[in-house]
Structure formats: C-alpha cells, structure tokens
C-alpha positions in Angstrom: -0.6 -5.5 31.6 -2.0 -6.6 28.1 -4.1 -3.5 27.9 -1.2 -1.3 28.8 0.9 -2.9 26.1 -1.9 -2.4 23.6 -2.2 1.2 24.5 1.6 1.7 24.2 1.6 0.1 20.8 -1.2 2.3 19.5 0.5 5.4 20.9 3.8 4.4 19.2 2.1 3.8 15.9 0.3 7.2 16.0 3.5 8.9 17.0 5.4 7.3 14.1 2.7 8.4 11.6 2.8 11.9 13.1 6.5 12.1 12.7 6.4 10.9 9.1 3.7 13.5 8.3 5.9 16.2 9.9 8.9 15.1 7.9 6.9 15.0 4.7 5.7 18.6 5.3 8.9 20.2 6.6 11.9 18.4 5.2 13.6 19.4 1.9 14.2 17.0 -0.9 17.7 16.0 0.4 16.5 15.1 3.9 13.4 13.3 2.5 15.7 11.2 0.4 17.6 10.2 3.5 14.4 9.3 5.3 13.3 7.2 2.3 16.6 5.5 2.2 16.3 4.6 5.9 13.0 2.9 5.2 14.4 1.0 2.2 17.4 -0.2 4.1 15.2 -1.4 7.0 13.4 -3.6 4.4 16.7 -4.8 2.9 18.4 -5.3 6.3 15.4 -7.4 7.5 15.4 -9.5 4.3 19.1 -10.4 4.7 18.7 -10.9 8.5 16.0 -13.5 7.7 18.5 -15.5 5.7 21.7 -14.9 7.5 20.5 -14.2 11.1 17.5 -16.3 11.7 18.2 -19.3 9.4 22.0 -19.2 9.7 22.7 -19.2 5.9 25.7 -17.2 4.9 24.4 -15.5 1.7 26.3 -12.8 -0.2 24.2 -12.5 -3.3 21.5 -10.1 -2.0 22.5 -7.4 -4.4 21.4 -9.6 -7.3 17.9 -9.9 -5.9 17.8 -6.1 -5.5 18.8 -5.8 -9.2 16.0 -8.1 -10.3 13.4 -6.2 -8.3 14.6 -2.8 -9.5 14.6 -3.7 -13.2 11.3 -5.5 -13.0 9.5 -2.6 -11.4 11.3 -0.1 -13.6 10.3 -1.8 -16.8 6.7 -2.2 -15.7 6.2 1.4 -14.5 8.1 3.3 -17.4 5.9 4.9 -20.0 6.1 3.5 -23.6 7.5 6.9 -24.7 10.3 6.8 -22.1 11.2 3.2 -23.1 11.5 4.3 -26.7 13.9 7.1 -25.7 16.0 4.7 -23.5 16.3 1.9 -26.0 17.8 3.8 -28.9 20.7 1.4 -29.6 18.5 -1.8 -29.8 14.7 -1.9 -29.6 13.1 -3.3 -26.4 11.5 -6.7 -26.5 8.0 -6.4 -27.9 6.1 -7.8 -24.9 7.4 -4.9 -22.7 7.2 -2.1 -25.2 3.7 -0.9 -24.4 3.4 -2.1 -20.8 2.8 0.5 -18.1 1.5 -0.7 -14.7 0.6 1.2 -11.6 3.2 1.2 -8.8 1.6 -1.3 -6.4 1.1 -4.2 -8.9 4.6 -3.5 -10.2 6.0 -3.8 -6.7 4.2 -7.1 -6.1 5.4 -8.4 -9.5 9.0 -7.3 -8.7 8.8 -9.3 -5.4 7.3 -12.4 -7.1 9.9 -12.4 -9.9 12.7 -12.0 -7.5 11.3 -14.8 -5.3 11.2 -17.1 -8.3 14.9 -16.2 -9.1 15.7 -16.8 -5.4 14.0 -20.2 -5.5 15.9 -21.2 -8.7 19.2 -20.1 -7.2 18.5 -21.4 -3.7 17.4 -24.9 -4.8 20.9 -26.0 -6.0 23.0 -23.5 -3.9 21.5 -24.4 -0.5 22.9 -27.9 -0.6 26.2 -26.2 0.2 27.2 -24.8 3.6 29.1 -22.0 5.3 31.9 -20.5 3.1 30.9 -22.6 0.1 27.4 -21.2 0.2 28.7 -17.6 0.5 30.9 -18.1 -2.5 28.1 -19.6 -4.6 25.6 -16.9 -3.7 28.2 -14.2 -4.4 28.8 -15.8 -7.8 25.1 -15.9 -8.6 24.8 -12.2 -7.7 27.7 -11.3 -10.1 26.1 -13.5 -12.8 22.8 -11.6 -12.5 24.7 -8.3 -12.9 26.7 -9.5 -15.9 23.5 -10.9 -17.5 21.8 -7.5 -17.1 24.8 -5.8 -18.6 24.6 -7.9 -21.7 20.9 -8.2 -22.4 20.6 -5.0 -24.4 17.0 -5.5 -25.6 15.7 -6.4 -22.2 17.5 -4.3 -19.6 19.2 -1.7 -22.0 22.6 -3.2 -21.1 25.2 -1.0 -19.5 23.2 2.2 -20.4 20.7 1.3 -17.8 17.2 2.8 -17.4 16.7 6.5 -17.1 13.5 8.5 -16.4 11.8 6.1 -14.1 8.7 7.6 -12.6 9.3 8.8 -9.0 6.5 6.9 -7.3 8.6 6.1 -4.2 7.8 8.4 -1.3 7.9 8.3 2.5 4.5 6.5 2.8 5.6 3.7 0.4 9.0 3.2 2.0 8.0 3.3 5.6 4.6 1.7 5.1 6.2 -1.3 3.5 9.0 -1.2 6.2 6.3 -1.3 8.9 4.5 -4.3 7.2 7.9 -6.0 6.8 8.6 -5.6 10.5 5.2 -7.1 11.4 5.7 -9.9 9.0 9.1 -10.7 10.6 7.7 -10.5 14.1 4.9 -13.0 13.4 7.1 -15.2 11.3 9.8 -15.5 14.0 7.2 -16.2 16.7 5.5 -18.9 14.5 6.4 -22.5 13.9 8.4 -21.6 10.7 10.5 -19.1 12.7 11.2 -21.7 15.4 12.3 -24.1 12.6 14.6 -21.5 11.1 16.2 -20.9 14.4 16.6 -24.6 15.1 18.4 -25.0 11.7 20.6 -22.0 12.6 21.6 -23.6 16.0 22.2 -27.2 14.9 21.2 -28.7 11.5 21.7 -32.3 12.6 19.5 -31.8 15.7 16.8 -30.0 13.7 16.7 -32.8 11.1 16.5 -35.3 13.9 13.4 -33.5 15.2 11.7 -33.9 11.9 12.4 -30.5 10.4 13.0 -30.6 6.6 16.3 -28.7 6.1 15.9 -28.2 2.4 12.3 -27.1 2.5 12.9 -24.5 5.3 16.2 -23.2 3.8 14.6 -22.7 0.4 11.6 -21.1 2.0 13.7 -18.7 4.0 15.8 -17.9 1.0 12.8 -17.3 -1.2 11.1 -15.0 1.3 14.3 -13.0 1.8 14.6 -12.7 -2.0 11.0 -11.4 -2.2 11.6 -8.7 0.4 15.0 -7.8 -1.3 13.1 -7.4 -4.6 10.6 -5.0 -3.1 13.5 -3.0 -1.5 15.3 -2.9 -4.9 12.2 -1.7 -6.7 11.6 1.1 -4.1 15.3 2.1 -4.5 15.1 2.2 -8.3 12.0 4.3 -8.4 13.4 6.6 -5.7 16.6 7.3 -7.6 14.9 7.5 -11.0 17.7 5.7 -12.8 19.3 2.3 -12.5 22.2 0.6 -14.2 24.1 -2.7 -13.6 27.1 -0.9 -11.9 24.8 0.1 -9.0 24.4 -3.5 -8.0 28.0 -4.5 -7.1 29.1 -6.5 -4.1 29.8 -3.3 -2.0 26.0 -2.8 -1.8 25.6 -6.3 -0.3 28.4 -5.4 2.2 26.5 -2.3 3.3 23.4 -4.3 4.0 25.5 -7.0 5.8 27.0 -4.2 7.9 23.6 -3.1 9.0 22.7 -6.7 10.0 25.9 -7.3 11.9 26.0 -3.9 13.6 22.3 -4.2 14.8 22.7 -7.8 15.9 22.4 -11.0 13.9 18.9 -12.4 14.6 17.5 -9.2 16.0 14.6 -7.3 14.3 14.9 -4.3 16.6 18.6 -4.1 16.1 18.3 -4.2 12.3 15.8 -1.4 12.3 17.9 0.8 14.6 21.1 0.0 12.7 19.6 0.7 9.3 18.5 4.2 10.4 21.8 5.0 12.2 24.1 3.7 9.4 22.1 5.5 6.6 22.0 8.8 8.4 25.7 8.6 9.5 26.9 7.8 6.0 25.1 10.9 4.6 26.0 13.4 7.3 29.7 12.3 7.4 30.0 13.5 3.8 31.1 16.8 5.3 34.5 15.3 6.0 35.1 14.8 2.3 34.8 18.6 1.7 36.7 21.6 3.0 35.6 22.7 6.5 35.8 26.5 7.3 35.9 27.1 11.1 36.5 30.8 10.8 39.9 30.9 12.3 41.2 27.9 10.3 40.3 26.1 7.1 40.6 22.3 6.9 40.9 20.9 3.4 38.7 18.0 2.8 40.2 14.6 2.0 38.1 12.4 -0.4 37.2 9.1 1.4 37.8 10.5 4.9 34.1 9.9 5.9 34.6 6.1 5.2 37.7 6.1 7.4 35.9 7.8 10.3 32.8 5.7 9.8 34.9 2.5 9.9 36.7 3.7 13.1 33.3 4.3 14.7 32.1 0.9 13.7 35.3 -0.7 15.1 34.7 1.0 18.5 31.0 -0.2 18.5 32.0 -3.8 17.7 34.7 -3.7 20.4 32.2 -2.9 23.1 29.2 -4.7 21.6 30.6 -7.8 20.0 27.2 -9.2 19.2 25.9 -5.9 17.8 23.8 -3.2 19.4 21.0 -5.6 20.4 22.7 -9.0 20.1 19.8 -11.4 19.5 17.5 -9.6 21.8 14.3 -7.6 20.9 12.8 -4.5 22.4 9.7 -5.3 24.5 7.4 -3.2 26.6 8.0 -5.7 29.5 11.4 -4.3 30.0 10.2 -0.7 30.2 7.2 -1.5 32.4 9.3 -3.7 34.8 12.0 -0.9 35.1 9.3 1.6 35.9 7.6 -0.6 38.4 10.9 -1.3 40.2 11.7 2.4 40.3 8.3 3.3 41.7 8.2 0.6 44.4 11.9 0.9 45.2 12.4 -2.9 44.8 15.7 -4.2 43.4 15.8 -6.4 40.4 16.6 -10.0 41.3 19.1 -11.7 39.0 18.3 -15.3 38.4 
C-alpha cells in the first residue's frame, strides 16, 4: 500500500509539472495571468487558513501583510533608474536608492519583514479573542495601508510603485504554492499542528494540557504573515504596479471567501477553492459586457458577474455548510479503498 501511494504521488507530481509546462507553452498572456493568480491565491488562502482555520484565530488584517510583502519585494527588485522615475515628488530614502536584489532574496526578505510585522502586531492583539481580535486585526490592516499612503519618501505614497520587474511566472507561483502545501501538510501532522488544533477546539483544555497559548498563537500568526508576505510579493511583481488602494479590506474578504468555501481547516479544500474562485471570477466577466447570441443581443450590466457569483456561492454553502471539503483532506486511501471494494464487490461497512 505504501509503495502504491508513493507511485501515485510521483505520478501526480509529474502530471502537474507536465500540465504547467503545457500551459506555459500554449496559453496566451491573459490565461497565464489567471494561472499565476490561481497559484498566488493558493498561497494566500493557505496562509489565512493557518491562522483562521487551524488555530481558530479570527483575523481580518491579512491584506496588510500582503501590502508589506509587495512593497518590500518591489523596492528591493526595482532598478535605481526606475526608482528615480517613480520618486519625482520626493526623493526616495538614501538606503534604498541604489538597491537592486535578485528575485529570490527579495522574496525571502519580503516574507521575513512581513513576519516581523506580524509578530509585532500579534503580540498585543492576540491577547484578544473572537470579534475583538477581528476588529483589532482589521484596524491594524487599515493602519498599514494609511501609513503606506503617507510615507512618500519610502513607499511613494498614493502614487504607488510603477515599472516593477516582471519576475513572477508560472514556475515561481506554483513552485512556491507546492512548497507551501508541503509545509502545511507537515506542520499540521506535527506537534505544532496538533497544538494549533487543540487551541482551536478549546483554549482552556489546551492550556490545561500544558500548551502555551500565547506562544503558539503568535507562532501561527507569524507564519501566516510570512506566507502572506510571499504571496503579496508575487502579486506585486506579477501586476508590475502597486499602490495602497489595492490593499483594501475587500481583498481580505476574497481570501476569506476562498477559505470558507473550501472548508475551514482543510488544505485540499483551500487549494480547490482558490483555483475555482479565481477562474470563475475571471470568466464571469462576460456577464458585465454585451452578449450577442445572433438572434438576440443582451446588454451587459456592470457588476452582474458579482451578483451571479454570489448566488452560486449561496447555493454551494446551502448544500455544503462546512465548505466543499469541510475539515477533511484528500487521501489516496479513499481512492484505493473505493477501487478495492468495486473490484471485490464488497460493500463498505459503516462504523
């Protein structure tokens, strides 16, 4: 059985790499952007699921961490000439004027800086619970956006950063998404993951078992912030331009939607939901434009795609109240057991 699972894992990885290679060779720039966005939202969804789903902390400040990561990577990867063109109203701070890093070190630094910010925010905020924590993290997220809007010499203020190098591609987004999935799988199966789940289920019982609530909450919050910073950095370099207005609460809502739709506390559900939501949001844009069916022309209604998308989500939630996967994960055991029962003709015994 173990050898079969190992073979299935290897075949799945090879198939995924093959599909990514085919997409990279055949898709146009628009479709490639959608594929890249899917990978980025997988990372962002998993980072929020670590905080909200596995540890049970109701955080709404995720967009602030994305902003920190995007600006950090953007400032480190921009050429000095491009920085001079962007900062025409007020000169950039001297220690960043001539800095130009390769993409990988800039990504790592974006994650580390965001993790530090997450730690500084989490240390005081995580003493709160439930709705109070949500309000506090939402406030911190807005504070970060306002600070970035008003620090002209550091972030170029409301003008934002333009002309970011387009380093983000399908291999960066889905490569990091794959390592994020592996990290989450091993984390959840380990002792820290069990401690996170214990805190989610009952904080008093977890503390009685010797689990340090503050330590594990801050650890979860910091790791989630690190991953969100990486996702924000990838998003900024994919779009080529960033400004503070990109990082409003609605972006956090989109990520929270992915987590809830896929299943709070499910890695598999988050991955599936991130892909489905991202693709659906793009392809439903046709509803905002005029549709010509030949015999009739339907005028487009701006915002109609969001109405239809919301209705579809309501239908899904009505039938799957805990999300598509609930708190379950995909395993090869389920596939192999079903195949075995089908071949032998045995009936599955419910316990």
